[in-house]
C-alpha positions as CSV (number, residue, x, y, z in Angstrom):
1,M,-1.7,4.6,15.4
2,K,1.3,5.8,13.7
3,L,2.2,4.3,10.2
4,Y,5.8,4.7,9.1
5,Y,6.0,4.9,5.4
6,S,8.1,5.9,2.4
7,P,6.9,7.4,-0.8
8,G,6.3,4.8,-3.5
9,A,6.8,1.9,-1.3
10,C,4.5,-0.9,-0.2
11,S,3.4,0.9,2.8
12,L,0.8,2.3,0.7
13,S,-1.0,-1.0,1.1
14,P,-1.5,-0.7,5.0
15,H,-2.2,3.1,4.3
16,I,-5.2,2.0,2.0
17,A,-6.4,-0.5,4.7
18,L,-6.3,2.2,7.4
19,H,-8.5,4.5,5.2
20,E,-10.9,1.7,4.2
21,A,-11.2,0.7,8.0
22,G,-11.8,4.4,8.8
23,L,-9.2,4.2,11.6
24,A,-7.5,7.3,12.9
25,H,-3.8,7.3,12.2
26,E,-0.7,9.4,11.8
27,L,1.9,9.2,9.2
28,V,5.6,9.5,9.5
29,R,7.7,9.7,6.4
30,V,10.9,7.8,6.4
31,D,14.0,8.4,4.3
32,L,15.0,4.6,3.8
33,K,18.4,5.6,2.3
34,A,19.3,7.8,5.4
35,K,17.3,5.7,7.7
36,K,15.8,8.7,9.3
37,T,12.4,10.0,9.9
38,E,11.1,13.4,8.6
39,N,11.8,14.7,12.1
40,G,15.4,13.4,12.1
41,D,15.0,10.5,14.3
42,D,17.2,7.4,13.8
43,Y,14.6,5.1,12.3
44,T,16.5,2.0,13.1
45,K,16.0,2.8,16.8
46,I,12.3,2.6,16.0
47,N,12.4,-0.2,13.6
48,P,15.7,-2.1,13.6
49,K,14.7,-3.8,10.3
50,G,15.1,-0.3,8.8
51,Q,12.2,-1.0,6.5
52,V,8.6,0.2,5.9
53,P,6.0,-0.3,6.7
54,A,6.0,-0.1,10.5
55,L,2.7,0.3,12.5
56,Q,3.1,1.7,16.1
57,L,0.0,0.9,18.0
58,D,-1.4,3.4,20.6
59,S,0.3,1.1,23.3
60,G,3.7,1.7,21.9
61,E,4.0,-1.8,20.3
62,L,5.6,-1.9,17.0
63,V,4.3,-4.1,14.2
64,T,6.2,-4.8,11.0
65,E,5.6,-6.8,7.8
66,G,2.6,-5.7,5.5
67,P,0.8,-8.8,5.4
68,V,0.6,-8.9,9.2
69,I,-0.1,-5.2,9.5
70,V,-3.1,-5.1,7.2
71,Q,-4.8,-8.2,9.0
72,M,-4.2,-6.3,12.3
73,I,-6.0,-3.2,10.7
74,A,-8.8,-5.3,9.5
75,D,-9.4,-7.1,12.7
76,K,-9.5,-3.6,14.4
77,A,-12.4,-2.5,12.1
78,A,-14.1,-6.1,12.0
79,G,-17.4,-4.3,10.9
80,K,-15.8,-3.1,7.7
81,N,-15.3,-6.7,6.3
82,L,-11.7,-6.2,5.2
83,A,-10.9,-9.8,6.3
84,P,-12.8,-12.8,7.1
85,A,-13.2,-13.9,10.7
86,A,-9.8,-15.2,12.3
87,G,-9.5,-18.9,12.1
88,S,-12.2,-19.5,9.4
89,S,-11.4,-21.1,6.0
90,E,-11.9,-17.8,4.3
91,R,-9.3,-16.2,6.5
92,Y,-6.7,-18.9,5.4
93,K,-7.7,-18.1,1.9
94,L,-7.1,-14.4,2.3
95,Q,-3.6,-15.3,3.8
96,E,-2.9,-17.5,0.9
97,W,-3.5,-14.5,-1.3
98,L,-1.4,-12.1,0.9
99,N,1.6,-14.6,0.9
100,F,1.3,-14.8,-3.0
101,I,1.2,-11.2,-3.4
102,T,4.2,-10.6,-1.0
103,T,6.5,-13.4,-2.4
104,E,5.4,-14.0,-6.0
105,L,4.8,-10.3,-7.1
106,H,6.2,-7.9,-4.7
107,K,9.7,-9.5,-4.3
108,N,10.0,-10.1,-7.9
109,F,9.7,-6.4,-8.7
110,S,13.0,-5.8,-6.9
111,P,15.2,-6.0,-9.8
112,L,13.1,-3.5,-11.9
113,F,14.0,-0.8,-9.4
114,Q,17.8,-1.4,-9.3
115,P,19.5,0.8,-11.8
116,V,22.7,-1.6,-11.7
117,I,20.9,-4.5,-12.9
118,P,21.3,-5.2,-16.7
119,D,18.0,-4.9,-18.9
120,E,18.2,-8.7,-19.8
121,V,17.8,-9.5,-16.2
122,K,15.1,-7.0,-15.8
123,N,13.2,-8.5,-18.7
124,F,13.7,-12.0,-17.0
125,F,11.8,-10.6,-14.0
126,R,9.2,-8.9,-16.1
127,D,8.3,-12.1,-17.7
128,R,8.2,-13.7,-14.4
129,I,6.0,-11.1,-12.9
130,K,3.5,-11.3,-15.8
131,G,3.3,-15.1,-15.4
132,K,2.3,-14.2,-11.7
133,F,-0.4,-11.6,-12.8
134,K,-1.6,-14.2,-15.3
135,Y,-2.7,-16.4,-12.3
136,A,-4.1,-13.5,-10.3
137,D,-6.2,-12.6,-13.4
138,S,-7.4,-16.2,-13.8
139,Q,-8.7,-16.2,-10.3
140,L,-10.5,-12.8,-10.5
141,G,-13.9,-14.2,-11.7
142,Q,-15.9,-11.8,-9.5
143,E,-15.3,-8.2,-8.3
144,Y,-12.4,-9.0,-6.0
145,L,-10.0,-11.8,-5.0
146,M,-12.4,-13.0,-2.3
147,G,-15.5,-12.7,-4.0
148,K,-17.8,-9.4,-4.0
149,Q,-16.0,-7.9,-1.0
150,F,-13.1,-5.7,-1.1
151,S,-10.5,-7.1,1.3
152,V,-6.9,-5.9,2.5
153,A,-5.5,-8.5,0.0
154,D,-7.1,-6.4,-2.9
155,G,-5.6,-3.2,-1.6
156,Y,-2.2,-4.9,-1.9
157,L,-2.8,-6.3,-5.3
158,Y,-3.7,-2.7,-6.4
159,V,-0.6,-1.4,-5.2
160,M,1.3,-4.1,-7.2
161,L,-0.6,-3.0,-10.4
162,R,0.2,0.4,-10.0
163,W,4.0,-0.6,-9.7
164,A,3.6,-2.5,-12.9
165,E,2.1,0.8,-14.6
166,R,4.9,2.8,-13.1
167,T,7.5,0.5,-14.6
168,G,6.0,0.4,-18.1
169,M,4.6,-3.2,-18.0
170,D,1.8,-3.8,-20.5
171,L,-0.8,-5.9,-18.7
172,S,-3.6,-5.1,-21.0
173,E,-4.1,-8.8,-22.0
174,F,-5.3,-9.6,-18.5
175,K,-8.8,-8.4,-18.8
176,N,-10.2,-9.3,-15.2
177,L,-7.1,-7.5,-13.7
178,M,-7.8,-4.3,-15.9
179,A,-11.4,-4.3,-14.8
180,F,-10.2,-4.8,-11.1
181,K,-7.9,-1.7,-11.3
182,D,-10.7,0.1,-13.1
183,R,-13.1,-0.6,-10.5
184,R,-10.8,0.7,-7.6
185,R,-10.1,4.0,-9.9
186,A,-13.8,4.3,-10.3
187,A,-14.2,4.4,-6.5
188,E,-11.9,7.6,-6.5
189,G,-14.5,9.5,-8.6
190,Q,-17.1,8.4,-6.1
191,G,-14.9,9.9,-3.4
192,R,-15.0,6.6,-1.5
193,A,-11.3,6.3,-1.5
194,R,-8.4,7.9,-3.6
195,Y,-5.1,6.1,-3.8
196,G,-2.4,7.5,-5.3
197,S,1.3,6.4,-5.5
198,A,2.9,6.0,-2.2
199,G,4.2,9.4,-2.7
200,A,0.7,10.4,-1.9
201,E,1.0,9.1,1.7
202,G,2.8,12.4,2.3
203,G,3.5,14.4,5.3
204,V,2.4,14.0,8.6
205,S,-1.5,13.6,8.3
206,R,-4.4,11.9,10.0
207,T,-7.7,10.5,9.2
208,C,-10.9,10.5,11.2
209,P,-12.9,7.2,12.0
210,G,-16.1,7.2,10.0
211,R,-15.0,9.8,7.7
212,A,-14.6,9.1,3.9
213,A,-10.9,8.5,2.9
214,A,-8.8,11.5,2.1
215,S,-7.8,12.1,-1.5
216,F,-4.5,10.9,-2.8
217,M,-2.3,12.4,-5.5
218,P,-2.2,10.9,-8.9
219,L,0.1,8.1,-9.8
220,R,4.0,9.2,-10.6
221,R,5.5,7.0,-13.3
222,A,9.0,8.4,-12.2
223,G,10.9,7.4,-9.1
224,T,11.2,4.2,-7.2
225,A,11.0,2.9,-3.8
226,T,10.0,-0.1,-1.8
227,N,10.9,-1.8,1.4
228,A,13.6,-3.9,-0.3
229,G,15.9,-0.9,-0.1
230,F,15.1,0.9,-3.4
231,A,15.9,4.8,-3.8
232,T,12.9,6.9,-2.8
233,A,11.0,8.9,-5.5
234,P,13.0,11.9,-6.6
235,A,9.7,13.9,-6.6
236,L,8.2,13.5,-3.2
237,Q,4.7,14.7,-2.6
238,R,3.9,17.8,-0.8
239,T,3.3,17.9,2.9
240,A,-0.6,17.7,2.9
241,S,-1.1,18.4,6.6
242,R,-0.3,22.1,6.3
243,R,-3.4,22.7,4.3
244,A,-5.7,19.8,4.9
245,P,-9.0,20.5,6.9
246,R,-9.1,19.3,10.4
247,C,-11.6,16.7,11.9
248,A,-13.7,18.7,14.4
249,A,-14.0,15.7,16.7
250,S,-10.3,15.1,17.0
251,G,-8.3,17.9,15.7
252,A,-6.7,15.6,13.3
253,R,-5.8,16.8,9.8
254,L,-7.1,14.9,6.8
255,G,-4.5,13.7,4.3
256,S,-4.3,15.5,0.9
């Protein structure tokens, strides 16, 4: 599979899902402003929407829209329990969370990344976002959104929390959310998965099935990017594939 991404964008969510699922994948960076891939290809010919993420399957089929992509990834690695079984009441609950995150959190961040929008307007959206985080905080009675099992919705929520941090939003009053974020960062120290900003998705890299997820770079506060047409981060991460170890079974490089 091939994931088209842009540093700092919401494409980090399916990237997290791919690593959690242990599925082999290739990363292709996209310049959202120029609509070009890192190889110079016209991205609009690959994905007419011109946005990320986009996941190209081994069959050549292209799947777009983050909430759909992460569910597909979860279904391809059912044994990892990243999503409840299709058709179950729990699966509908997962879809409810994915829709909440994409519409109530993700899209409300858009003005915060637009330099032409006045501060008073941005403050309005900051307050709105905090209200949505307040709801998420009230629902995090257990470790994760769906209980004690990490799901693809948690990966998406984690990306939103990193955006909040990157934009200087103080969420310290939301104790459950802060504990949730700390648990994900604790996983970094255990080597289970290391999630940086989407700038850490960098270069053309692969991960190997069954192998612990590759480490990611730390969060960058500066820079902006999402699939809503924001400018890409000014400091892009180094290309990891040149110096990452290869997976002996497939020859694929591990991410940085």
